ZALOMAR-81396 format. One record per residue (C-alpha): x, y, z. Coordinates in nm, 3 decimals, padded with zeros to 5 digits. Layout:
BEGIN
+---------+---------+---------+
!       X !       Y !       Z !
+---------+---------+---------+
!       X !       Y !       Z !
...
+---------+---------+---------+
# end
This chain:
BEGIN
+---------+---------+---------+
!       X !       Y !       Z !
+---------+---------+---------+
! -05.104 !  07.831 ! -12.731 !
! -05.147 !  08.096 ! -12.464 !
! -04.976 !  08.435 ! -12.460 !
! -04.857 !  08.672 ! -12.187 !
! -04.749 !  09.026 ! -12.278 !
! -04.511 !  09.202 ! -12.039 !
! -04.490 !  09.581 ! -12.080 !
! -04.325 !  09.853 ! -11.874 !
! -04.409 !  10.199 ! -11.756 !
! -04.260 !  10.512 ! -11.592 !
! -03.893 !  10.435 ! -11.672 !
! -03.691 !  10.188 ! -11.875 !
! -03.446 !  09.955 ! -11.706 !
! -03.705 !  09.825 ! -11.458 !
! -03.594 !  09.466 ! -11.500 !
! -03.873 !  09.343 ! -11.726 !
! -03.629 !  09.088 ! -11.866 !
! -03.564 !  08.938 ! -11.524 !
! -03.937 !  08.944 ! -11.443 !
! -04.012 !  08.769 ! -11.775 !
! -03.736 !  08.516 ! -11.700 !
! -03.868 !  08.454 ! -11.349 !
! -04.225 !  08.400 ! -11.469 !
! -04.096 !  08.168 ! -11.743 !
! -03.915 !  07.961 ! -11.481 !
! -04.220 !  07.946 ! -11.254 !
! -04.456 !  07.838 ! -11.532 !
! -04.201 !  07.583 ! -11.654 !
! -04.185 !  07.450 ! -11.298 !
! -04.562 !  07.387 ! -11.324 !
! -04.500 !  07.147 ! -11.611 !
! -04.568 !  07.374 ! -11.909 !
! -04.350 !  07.431 ! -12.213 !
! -04.270 !  07.801 ! -12.195 !
! -04.080 !  08.018 ! -12.439 !
! -03.992 !  08.382 ! -12.360 !
! -03.968 !  08.626 ! -12.650 !
! -03.822 !  08.979 ! -12.666 !
! -03.958 !  09.259 ! -12.883 !
! -03.722 !  09.551 ! -12.943 !
! -03.884 !  09.859 ! -13.092 !
! -03.576 !  09.961 ! -13.288 !
! -03.554 !  09.964 ! -13.668 !
! -03.235 !  09.760 ! -13.648 !
! -03.299 !  09.413 ! -13.788 !
! -03.095 !  09.258 ! -13.507 !
! -02.891 !  09.379 ! -13.209 !
! -02.555 !  09.327 ! -13.379 !
! -02.528 !  09.684 ! -13.507 !
! -02.643 !  09.851 ! -13.184 !
! -02.396 !  10.048 ! -12.970 !
! -02.320 !  09.841 ! -12.653 !
! -02.301 !  10.146 ! -12.424 !
! -02.657 !  10.242 ! -12.518 !
! -02.825 !  09.907 ! -12.564 !
! -02.614 !  09.679 ! -12.346 !
! -02.455 !  09.349 ! -12.435 !
! -02.529 !  09.173 ! -12.762 !
! -02.627 !  08.815 ! -12.680 !
! -02.584 !  08.540 ! -12.942 !
! -02.807 !  08.233 ! -12.966 !
! -02.692 !  07.883 ! -13.062 !
! -02.837 !  07.929 ! -13.412 !
! -02.648 !  08.256 ! -13.463 !
! -02.894 !  08.539 ! -13.393 !
! -02.753 !  08.860 ! -13.241 !
! -03.010 !  08.960 ! -12.982 !
! -03.086 !  09.176 ! -12.682 !
! -02.915 !  09.077 ! -12.356 !
! -03.252 !  08.971 ! -12.211 !
! -03.238 !  08.648 ! -12.411 !
! -02.932 !  08.562 ! -12.204 !
! -03.142 !  08.602 ! -11.889 !
! -03.418 !  08.389 ! -12.040 !
! -03.174 !  08.107 ! -12.118 !
! -03.015 !  08.124 ! -11.775 !
! -03.351 !  08.099 ! -11.596 !
! -03.522 !  07.829 ! -11.805 !
! -03.200 !  07.639 ! -11.887 !
! -03.280 !  07.610 ! -12.256 !
! -03.115 !  07.724 ! -12.579 !
! -03.342 !  07.971 ! -12.756 !
! -03.353 !  08.045 ! -13.129 !
! -03.369 !  08.341 ! -13.366 !
! -03.749 !  08.343 ! -13.358 !
! -03.734 !  08.442 ! -12.989 !
! -03.608 !  08.786 ! -13.087 !
! -03.827 !  09.034 ! -13.277 !
! -03.748 !  09.391 ! -13.379 !
! -03.951 !  09.664 ! -13.547 !
! -03.694 !  09.647 ! -13.825 !
! -03.780 !  09.282 ! -13.891 !
! -04.154 !  09.358 ! -13.897 !
! -04.133 !  09.647 ! -14.141 !
! -03.873 !  09.467 ! -14.354 !
! -04.100 !  09.164 ! -14.397 !
! -04.411 !  09.370 ! -14.476 !
! -04.220 !  09.567 ! -14.740 !
! -04.076 !  09.243 ! -14.884 !
! -04.425 !  09.096 ! -14.916 !
! -04.554 !  09.414 ! -15.080 !
! -04.270 !  09.412 ! -15.335 !
! -04.337 !  09.042 ! -15.404 !
! -04.709 !  09.118 ! -15.460 !
! -04.800 !  08.882 ! -15.175 !
! -05.081 !  09.117 ! -15.069 !
! -05.239 !  09.071 ! -15.413 !
! -05.285 !  09.440 ! -15.481 !
! -05.420 !  09.541 ! -15.139 !
! -05.327 !  09.884 ! -15.011 !
! -05.060 !  09.802 ! -14.753 !
! -05.129 !  09.977 ! -14.425 !
! -05.029 !  09.980 ! -14.060 !
! -05.352 !  09.800 ! -13.973 !
! -05.397 !  09.517 ! -14.053 !
! -05.067 !  09.438 ! -14.226 !
! -04.816 !  09.546 ! -13.961 !
! -05.031 !  09.425 ! -13.671 !
! -05.089 !  09.091 ! -13.843 !
! -04.715 !  09.050 ! -13.901 !
! -04.642 !  09.125 ! -13.535 !
! -04.880 !  08.855 ! -13.415 !
! -04.755 !  08.611 ! -13.682 !
! -04.401 !  08.652 ! -13.551 !
! -04.510 !  08.606 ! -13.188 !
! -04.703 !  08.289 ! -13.279 !
! -04.403 !  08.165 ! -13.479 !
! -04.182 !  08.195 ! -13.169 !
! -04.423 !  07.965 ! -12.989 !
! -04.454 !  07.723 ! -13.280 !
! -04.081 !  07.663 ! -13.340 !
! -04.033 !  07.608 ! -12.965 !
! -04.340 !  07.381 ! -12.935 !
! -04.457 !  07.607 ! -12.652 !
! -04.775 !  07.592 ! -12.447 !
! -04.719 !  07.949 ! -12.328 !
! -04.536 !  08.234 ! -12.503 !
! -04.425 !  08.522 ! -12.279 !
! -04.354 !  08.836 ! -12.482 !
! -04.150 !  09.119 ! -12.329 !
! -04.202 !  09.459 ! -12.491 !
! -03.892 !  09.678 ! -12.479 !
! -03.918 !  10.040 ! -12.368 !
! -04.210 !  10.201 ! -12.187 !
! -04.575 !  10.254 ! -12.265 !
! -04.641 !  10.594 ! -12.424 !
! -04.335 !  10.600 ! -12.650 !
! -04.440 !  10.687 ! -13.004 !
! -04.232 !  10.406 ! -13.155 !
! -04.403 !  10.116 ! -12.979 !
! -04.771 !  10.201 ! -13.014 !
! -04.823 !  09.964 ! -13.307 !
! -04.713 !  09.666 ! -13.095 !
! -04.965 !  09.749 ! -12.824 !
! -05.230 !  09.786 ! -13.094 !
! -05.147 !  09.438 ! -13.227 !
! -05.201 !  09.281 ! -12.885 !
! -05.523 !  09.478 ! -12.831 !
! -05.663 !  09.334 ! -13.155 !
! -05.541 !  08.985 ! -13.065 !
! -05.707 !  08.989 ! -12.724 !
! -06.029 !  09.120 ! -12.878 !
! -06.036 !  08.814 ! -13.106 !
! -05.905 !  08.563 ! -12.850 !
! -06.005 !  08.693 ! -12.502 !
! -05.910 !  08.370 ! -12.319 !
! -05.571 !  08.323 ! -12.481 !
! -05.383 !  08.644 ! -12.394 !
! -05.321 !  08.837 ! -12.074 !
! -05.129 !  09.158 ! -12.019 !
! -04.883 !  09.217 ! -11.733 !
! -04.773 !  09.575 ! -11.674 !
! -04.451 !  09.642 ! -11.481 !
! -04.433 !  09.987 ! -11.331 !
! -04.223 !  10.183 ! -11.086 !
! -04.288 !  10.333 ! -10.743 !
! -04.022 !  10.595 ! -10.668 !
! -03.913 !  10.655 ! -10.309 !
! -03.894 !  11.025 ! -10.221 !
! -03.643 !  11.052 ! -09.939 !
! -03.749 !  11.401 ! -09.831 !
! -04.103 !  11.271 ! -09.779 !
! -04.005 !  10.923 ! -09.667 !
! -04.251 !  10.714 ! -09.868 !
! -04.309 !  10.534 ! -10.196 !
! -04.528 !  10.727 ! -10.441 !
! -04.793 !  10.558 ! -10.658 !
! -04.891 !  10.845 ! -10.890 !
! -04.633 !  10.765 ! -11.166 !
! -04.759 !  10.405 ! -11.171 !
! -05.118 !  10.523 ! -11.193 !
! -05.032 !  10.752 ! -11.484 !
! -04.853 !  10.467 ! -11.659 !
! -05.164 !  10.247 ! -11.641 !
! -05.385 !  10.534 ! -11.759 !
! -05.163 !  10.569 ! -12.068 !
! -05.206 !  10.197 ! -12.128 !
! -05.582 !  10.238 ! -12.088 !
! -05.579 !  10.511 ! -12.352 !
! -05.446 !  10.248 ! -12.598 !
! -05.748 !  10.034 ! -12.525 !
! -05.567 !  09.795 ! -12.291 !
! -05.650 !  09.720 ! -11.928 !
! -05.369 !  09.522 ! -11.763 !
! -05.472 !  09.193 ! -11.608 !
! -05.180 !  09.196 ! -11.363 !
! -04.956 !  09.471 ! -11.231 !
! -04.607 !  09.425 ! -11.092 !
! -04.479 !  09.717 ! -10.885 !
! -04.102 !  09.764 ! -10.895 !
! -03.948 !  09.956 ! -10.606 !
! -03.630 !  10.010 ! -10.411 !
! -03.807 !  09.897 ! -10.095 !
! -04.090 !  09.655 ! -10.007 !
! -04.436 !  09.792 ! -10.092 !
! -04.683 !  09.808 ! -09.802 !
! -05.048 !  09.702 ! -09.819 !
! -05.176 !  10.059 ! -09.815 !
! -05.001 !  10.137 ! -10.142 !
! -05.100 !  09.806 ! -10.297 !
! -05.465 !  09.884 ! -10.221 !
! -05.422 !  10.233 ! -10.363 !
! -05.273 !  10.095 ! -10.685 !
! -05.556 !  09.847 ! -10.722 !
! -05.824 !  10.112 ! -10.666 !
! -05.688 !  10.379 ! -10.899 !
! -05.573 !  10.136 ! -11.168 !
! -05.908 !  09.955 ! -11.180 !
! -05.771 !  09.620 ! -11.065 !
! -05.841 !  09.363 ! -10.797 !
! -05.586 !  09.376 ! -10.514 !
! -05.493 !  09.009 ! -10.566 !
! -05.370 !  09.097 ! -10.917 !
! -05.108 !  09.344 ! -10.791 !
! -04.765 !  09.193 ! -10.719 !
! -04.443 !  09.347 ! -10.593 !
! -04.082 !  09.324 ! -10.710 !
! -03.855 !  09.507 ! -10.463 !
! -03.479 !  09.533 ! -10.511 !
! -03.303 !  09.206 ! -10.422 !
! -02.940 !  09.111 ! -10.364 !
! -02.961 !  08.860 ! -10.650 !
! -03.181 !  08.849 ! -10.958 !
! -03.213 !  08.473 ! -10.907 !
! -03.417 !  08.533 ! -10.591 !
! -03.701 !  08.690 ! -10.789 !
! -03.884 !  08.365 ! -10.885 !
! -03.883 !  08.267 ! -10.517 !
! -04.013 !  08.613 ! -10.421 !
! -04.305 !  08.580 ! -10.663 !
! -04.364 !  08.222 ! -10.548 !
! -04.391 !  08.329 ! -10.183 !
! -04.639 !  08.613 ! -10.243 !
! -04.990 !  08.536 ! -10.121 !
! -05.164 !  08.470 ! -10.452 !
! -04.867 !  08.324 ! -10.650 !
! -04.789 !  08.501 ! -10.974 !
! -04.777 !  08.177 ! -11.176 !
! -05.111 !  08.053 ! -11.037 !
! -05.275 !  08.388 ! -11.113 !
! -05.151 !  08.377 ! -11.474 !
! -05.273 !  08.020 ! -11.523 !
! -05.615 !  08.101 ! -11.376 !
! -05.656 !  08.402 ! -11.604 !
! -05.554 !  08.192 ! -11.903 !
! -05.804 !  07.927 ! -11.792 !
! -05.554 !  07.643 ! -11.774 !
! -05.488 !  07.416 ! -11.477 !
! -05.196 !  07.454 ! -11.241 !
! -04.974 !  07.148 ! -11.219 !
! -04.746 !  07.034 ! -10.938 !
! -04.441 !  07.241 ! -10.849 !
! -04.102 !  07.102 ! -10.947 !
! -03.744 !  07.235 ! -10.973 !
! -03.813 !  07.496 ! -10.701 !
! -03.603 !  07.321 ! -10.436 !
! -03.299 !  07.290 ! -10.662 !
! -03.335 !  07.661 ! -10.745 !
! -03.359 !  07.749 ! -10.374 !
! -03.032 !  07.567 ! -10.301 !
! -02.857 !  07.746 ! -10.586 !
! -02.982 !  08.086 ! -10.465 !
! -02.867 !  08.002 ! -10.113 !
! -02.510 !  07.959 ! -10.240 !
! -02.530 !  08.276 ! -10.450 !
! -02.640 !  08.509 ! -10.171 !
! -02.446 !  08.351 ! -09.884 !
! -02.197 !  08.571 ! -09.703 !
! -01.879 !  08.367 ! -09.728 !
! -01.556 !  08.400 ! -09.535 !
! -01.353 !  08.444 ! -09.854 !
! -01.392 !  08.722 ! -10.112 !
! -01.201 !  08.731 ! -10.439 !
! -01.145 !  09.038 ! -10.654 !
! -01.165 !  09.002 ! -11.031 !
! -01.116 !  09.287 ! -11.277 !
! -01.277 !  09.320 ! -11.618 !
! -01.078 !  09.544 ! -11.850 !
! -01.294 !  09.677 ! -12.132 !
! -01.398 !  09.987 ! -12.321 !
! -01.778 !  09.982 ! -12.321 !
! -01.843 !  10.120 ! -11.972 !
! -01.895 !  10.489 ! -12.031 !
! -02.230 !  10.641 ! -12.127 !
! -02.217 !  11.017 ! -12.075 !
! -02.096 !  11.078 ! -11.721 !
! -02.194 !  10.728 ! -11.599 !
! -02.015 !  10.393 ! -11.585 !
! -02.230 !  10.089 ! -11.661 !
! -02.162 !  09.715 ! -11.674 !
! -02.448 !  09.624 ! -11.908 !
! -02.211 !  09.560 ! -12.198 !
! -02.065 !  09.262 ! -12.012 !
! -02.373 !  09.113 ! -11.842 !
! -02.306 !  08.753 ! -11.945 !
! -01.947 !  08.770 ! -11.819 !
! -02.062 !  08.909 ! -11.484 !
! -02.330 !  08.641 ! -11.445 !
! -02.089 !  08.362 ! -11.544 !
! -01.848 !  08.478 ! -11.273 !
! -02.128 !  08.478 ! -11.015 !
! -02.238 !  08.128 ! -11.116 !
! -01.885 !  07.989 ! -11.076 !
! -01.809 !  08.174 ! -10.749 !
! -02.131 !  08.039 ! -10.593 !
! -02.025 !  07.681 ! -10.669 !
! -01.709 !  07.735 ! -10.463 !
! -01.886 !  07.934 ! -10.189 !
! -01.675 !  08.245 ! -10.233 !
! -01.796 !  08.602 ! -10.270 !
! -01.679 !  08.789 ! -10.576 !
! -01.604 !  09.158 ! -10.610 !
! -01.580 !  09.287 ! -10.965 !
! -01.355 !  09.582 ! -11.048 !
! -01.382 !  09.780 ! -11.371 !
! -01.075 !  09.896 ! -11.563 !
! -01.116 !  10.126 ! -11.862 !
! -00.864 !  10.010 ! -12.122 !
! -00.835 !  10.360 ! -12.271 !
! -00.749 !  10.509 ! -11.933 !
! -00.509 !  10.222 ! -11.858 !
! -00.338 !  10.293 ! -12.191 !
! -00.265 !  10.650 ! -12.079 !
! -00.195 !  10.581 ! -11.715 !
! -00.158 !  10.216 ! -11.601 !
! -00.313 !  10.144 ! -11.262 !
! -00.188 !  09.900 ! -10.997 !
! -00.296 !  09.544 ! -11.083 !
! -00.102 !  09.369 ! -10.808 !
! -00.395 !  09.347 ! -10.563 !
! -00.624 !  09.173 ! -10.811 !
! -00.686 !  08.799 ! -10.782 !
! -00.774 !  08.753 ! -11.148 !
! -00.832 !  08.952 ! -11.466 !
! -01.065 !  08.905 ! -11.763 !
! -01.018 !  09.072 ! -12.100 !
! -01.358 !  09.038 ! -12.273 !
! -01.500 !  09.105 ! -12.619 !
! -01.437 !  09.424 ! -12.814 !
! -01.408 !  09.578 ! -13.158 !
! -01.179 !  09.826 ! -13.331 !
! -00.862 !  10.010 ! -13.240 !
! -00.973 !  10.212 ! -12.938 !
! -00.823 !  10.093 ! -12.608 !
! -00.634 !  09.796 ! -12.754 !
! -00.290 !  09.900 ! -12.627 !
! -00.430 !  09.921 ! -12.275 !
! -00.551 !  09.562 ! -12.303 !
! -00.217 !  09.443 ! -12.439 !
! -00.029 !  09.618 ! -12.154 !
! -00.261 !  09.450 ! -11.903 !
! -00.200 !  09.105 ! -12.050 !
!  00.177 !  09.157 ! -12.045 !
!  00.160 !  09.235 ! -11.672 !
! -00.066 !  08.932 ! -11.613 !
!  00.167 !  08.695 ! -11.794 !
!  00.482 !  08.825 ! -11.625 !
!  00.330 !  08.833 ! -11.275 !
!  00.145 !  08.500 ! -11.291 !
! -00.204 !  08.641 ! -11.231 !
! -00.495 !  08.415 ! -11.340 !
! -00.616 !  08.537 ! -11.680 !
! -00.916 !  08.462 ! -11.897 !
! -00.942 !  08.612 ! -12.245 !
! -01.272 !  08.611 ! -12.430 !
! -01.286 !  08.655 ! -12.810 !
! -01.107 !  08.990 ! -12.857 !
! -00.922 !  08.901 ! -12.536 !
! -00.768 !  08.597 ! -12.709 !
! -00.661 !  08.814 ! -13.000 !
! -00.497 !  09.067 ! -12.766 !
! -00.317 !  08.784 ! -12.582 !
! -00.184 !  08.659 ! -12.916 !
! -00.053 !  09.005 ! -13.008 !
!  00.112 !  09.048 ! -12.666 !
!  00.290 !  08.711 ! -12.694 !
!  00.407 !  08.790 ! -13.048 !
!  00.553 !  09.125 ! -12.943 !
!  00.720 !  09.026 ! -12.619 !
!  00.810 !  08.658 ! -12.660 !
!  00.851 !  08.620 ! -13.038 !
!  01.004 !  08.970 ! -13.056 !
!  00.772 !  09.080 ! -13.339 !
!  00.750 !  09.435 ! -13.206 !
!  00.502 !  09.559 ! -13.466 !
!  00.271 !  09.254 ! -13.437 !
! -00.094 !  09.351 ! -13.444 !
! -00.439 !  09.268 ! -13.571 !
! -00.521 !  09.386 ! -13.922 !
! -00.844 !  09.519 ! -13.769 !
! -00.637 !  09.760 ! -13.560 !
! -00.356 !  09.832 ! -13.806 !
! -00.412 !  09.742 ! -14.171 !
! -00.046 !  09.814 ! -14.255 !
!  00.117 !  09.597 ! -13.988 !
!  00.395 !  09.376 ! -14.126 !
!  00.306 !  09.103 ! -13.877 !
! -00.073 !  09.053 ! -13.875 !
! -00.082 !  08.770 ! -13.623 !
! -00.458 !  08.829 ! -13.618 !
! -00.617 !  08.877 ! -13.959 !
! -00.958 !  08.879 ! -14.122 !
! -01.131 !  08.551 ! -14.202 !
! -01.123 !  08.493 ! -14.579 !
! -01.499 !  08.483 ! -14.627 !
! -01.532 !  08.810 ! -14.434 !
! -01.327 !  09.019 ! -14.678 !
! -01.610 !  09.027 ! -14.930 !
! -01.864 !  09.135 ! -14.666 !
! -01.648 !  09.427 ! -14.553 !
! -01.573 !  09.533 ! -14.908 !
! -01.945 !  09.546 ! -14.987 !
! -02.024 !  09.704 ! -14.647 !
! -02.239 !  09.409 ! -14.542 !
! -02.199 !  09.442 ! -14.167 !
! -02.526 !  09.317 ! -14.018 !
! -02.548 !  08.945 ! -13.942 !
! -02.247 !  08.850 ! -14.158 !
! -01.980 !  08.770 ! -13.898 !
! -01.910 !  08.420 ! -13.765 !
! -02.207 !  08.364 ! -13.536 !
! -02.366 !  08.092 ! -13.327 !
! -02.246 !  07.755 ! -13.200 !
! -01.958 !  07.589 ! -13.383 !
! -01.770 !  07.269 ! -13.296 !
! -01.434 !  07.299 ! -13.124 !
! -01.189 !  07.009 ! -13.109 !
! -01.000 !  07.009 ! -12.779 !
! -00.628 !  06.922 ! -12.782 !
! -00.550 !  06.603 ! -12.593 !
! -00.354 !  06.658 ! -12.272 !
! -00.419 !  07.032 ! -12.267 !
! -00.542 !  07.222 ! -11.963 !
! -00.860 !  07.296 ! -12.157 !
! -00.930 !  06.924 ! -12.200 !
! -00.877 !  06.866 ! -11.828 !
! -01.122 !  07.149 ! -11.752 !
! -01.401 !  07.010 ! -11.970 !
! -01.344 !  06.657 ! -11.838 !
! -01.352 !  06.776 ! -11.477 !
! -01.644 !  07.021 ! -11.495 !
! -01.826 !  06.926 ! -11.815 !
! -02.096 !  06.723 ! -11.644 !
! -02.360 !  06.550 ! -11.854 !
! -02.407 !  06.571 ! -12.229 !
! -02.726 !  06.771 ! -12.161 !
! -02.519 !  07.081 ! -12.092 !
! -02.525 !  07.350 ! -12.362 !
! -02.155 !  07.327 ! -12.444 !
! -02.212 !  06.971 ! -12.567 !
! -02.531 !  07.035 ! -12.762 !
! -02.493 !  06.987 ! -13.135 !
! -02.620 !  07.248 ! -13.376 !
! -02.712 !  07.030 ! -13.678 !
! -02.725 !  07.321 ! -13.926 !
! -02.357 !  07.389 ! -13.862 !
! -02.247 !  07.026 ! -13.844 !
! -02.360 !  06.882 ! -14.176 !
! -02.053 !  07.021 ! -14.355 !
! -01.811 !  06.913 ! -14.085 !
! -01.615 !  06.589 ! -14.108 !
! -01.621 !  06.368 ! -13.796 !
! -01.332 !  06.454 ! -13.568 !
! -01.130 !  06.229 ! -13.340 !
! -01.122 !  06.370 ! -12.989 !
! -01.343 !  06.575 ! -12.759 !
! -01.583 !  06.815 ! -12.929 !
! -01.764 !  07.102 ! -12.757 !
! -02.004 !  07.344 ! -12.919 !
! -01.940 !  07.703 ! -12.821 !
! -02.090 !  08.029 ! -12.945 !
! -01.899 !  08.278 ! -13.156 !
! -01.922 !  08.641 ! -13.261 !
! -01.616 !  08.755 ! -13.456 !
! -01.476 !  08.851 ! -13.794 !
! -01.100 !  08.813 ! -13.732 !
! -00.895 !  08.506 ! -13.648 !
! -00.550 !  08.375 ! -13.557 !
! -00.312 !  08.385 ! -13.856 !
! -00.190 !  08.028 ! -13.916 !
!  00.125 !  08.156 ! -14.092 !
!  00.265 !  08.220 ! -13.742 !
!  00.140 !  07.898 ! -13.584 !
!  00.474 !  07.713 ! -13.577 !
!  00.662 !  08.007 ! -13.419 !
!  00.404 !  08.041 ! -13.145 !
!  00.393 !  07.671 ! -13.059 !
!  00.773 !  07.645 ! -13.038 !
!  00.773 !  07.909 ! -12.762 !
!  00.519 !  07.768 ! -12.515 !
!  00.201 !  07.901 ! -12.675 !
! -00.039 !  07.606 ! -12.676 !
! -00.321 !  07.597 ! -12.930 !
! -00.564 !  07.394 ! -12.721 !
! -00.876 !  07.423 ! -12.934 !
! -00.934 !  07.430 ! -13.309 !
! -01.211 !  07.377 ! -13.560 !
! -01.244 !  07.003 ! -13.642 !
! -01.046 !  07.055 ! -13.965 !
! -00.767 !  07.230 ! -13.771 !
! -00.791 !  07.550 ! -13.975 !
! -00.933 !  07.787 ! -13.712 !
! -00.772 !  07.849 ! -13.374 !
! -01.049 !  07.848 ! -13.112 !
! -00.854 !  07.845 ! -12.783 !
! -00.502 !  07.905 ! -12.655 !
! -00.315 !  07.862 ! -12.328 !
!  00.032 !  07.932 ! -12.191 !
!  00.233 !  07.676 ! -11.996 !
!  00.391 !  07.741 ! -11.654 !
!  00.121 !  07.984 ! -11.546 !
! -00.143 !  07.962 ! -11.271 !
! -00.418 !  08.006 ! -11.528 !
! -00.374 !  08.157 ! -11.872 !
! -00.651 !  08.056 ! -12.110 !
! -00.816 !  08.254 ! -12.386 !
! -01.090 !  08.151 ! -12.626 !
! -01.210 !  08.286 ! -12.960 !
! -01.558 !  08.174 ! -12.853 !
! -01.777 !  08.312 ! -12.575 !
! -01.818 !  08.058 ! -12.292 !
! -02.010 !  08.320 ! -12.090 !
! -02.308 !  08.292 ! -12.326 !
! -02.391 !  07.940 ! -12.211 !
! -02.304 !  07.961 ! -11.842 !
! -02.612 !  07.913 ! -11.626 !
! -02.670 !  07.931 ! -11.250 !
! -02.745 !  07.559 ! -11.226 !
! -02.461 !  07.464 ! -11.465 !
! -02.173 !  07.716 ! -11.450 !
! -01.941 !  07.699 ! -11.748 !
! -01.635 !  07.473 ! -11.697 !
! -01.388 !  07.745 ! -11.802 !
! -01.525 !  07.995 ! -11.549 !
! -01.525 !  07.727 ! -11.278 !
! -01.160 !  07.650 ! -11.350 !
! -01.073 !  08.022 ! -11.353 !
! -01.232 !  08.075 ! -11.010 !
! -01.071 !  07.758 ! -10.874 !
! -00.727 !  07.876 ! -10.987 !
! -00.780 !  08.200 ! -10.791 !
! -00.885 !  08.014 ! -10.477 !
! -00.583 !  07.785 ! -10.497 !
+---------+---------+---------+
# end
């Protein structure tokens, strides 16, 4: 196995995840088995307990790991389901070292940062490669060089390269700010970033310069000189109008990023493949089309201080882009804060479609319910995702079934009509305050109702059985009885569910339960008849939408808007 470390400097948020994804795609296109891996420096064991506004979206793998959003980018670029071993946190490393010490697995040794923590870091990185049968493991380090919390990870890779000089290379991604009052890109912050890396005993093999504008040769030469690098090892990553253009940008640069990595790792470059298909897809994504549609996402995880960010809903945004590109329409995304809408509803009439995505807790729920009522009454295409399905259920109960106090027991424990209630096995976890990694996670089978709109969508857009929504997760299936009908395997992240005590009342009034668990006990998807498009799912179809294979539900949602 070969290893590539990707670190960042100057500022966070440079796009290391997209760079790692792009390099993974390029090396895969050369015929190698590549697995990208993310290291978060937090003491959280997984991303499930991190605040979305600060850390961004929590992405869930097929095998049920709550991870950083970068794993979503990895999957979208290499078109492969990743596993829990592809996500490493400082919390996992320290937890395992302490477990081994308590179990006397160090046989009385004094447990120390070096070698025990550094050995565990490299063991976990190698494990990611092993379980994925990878030729090359690309490891993205979160944060920036120089932060006190990540020094031990850099030390681990320094030791590894010392022992295996031909098996590991280091790529450093840094930033060149543009000073408008001077009118040029400045290289000094990038130089400082590399010098900090040098002080840890690491000389980067490759540098990638991020910038708002293209970097000229003069600055590339300057970076090479002052960072002690050959000029052909310095690559550029300017801002692009689509993240999916980045592999093509690296591929077009004079020395080819993938070829340079392979040469440094002393392995042969194979023939290019998959590039042409990727080019065609990018062409559709960036094309200026005659038609533009406007879709709103109503959520509550936008605000961070005085700024509004969309990082909490990255997978939803990407899934919309994938689907819009297939129909050659441009998409404009509007943001609606559900808390603000609760206080003062805004005009929704000019929107072409609305999505109510995931969420937790009481805050902003009434704003979401008000939105869904307007959508249903005014025949606006609607897609509810996870919490969005629960809010659609509550709205229908209040305004069609006339259960005015209907609610989720998560929002109101005392409601007399808990149309959404906690899953039985979850009550114990909450009582014992076991929050991390205990909710319903990962891919689970969903039986689609015959004749439903949902069945028609999967039949029309499902494609081949190679697509992720058909891929079986054996660990979850062995307890399931075979089901008659169409099964899809969609990813979940929830603790509450539809209350079956109300099932009959809902179905009598035009509320179609179009997806259930194979045993019929869990409601996985709902739809409403006589509406342009009104579908909501307890699962997250956005997690497995990819640019080359957009998810069927998002394709149908966009198509309903166009029609």
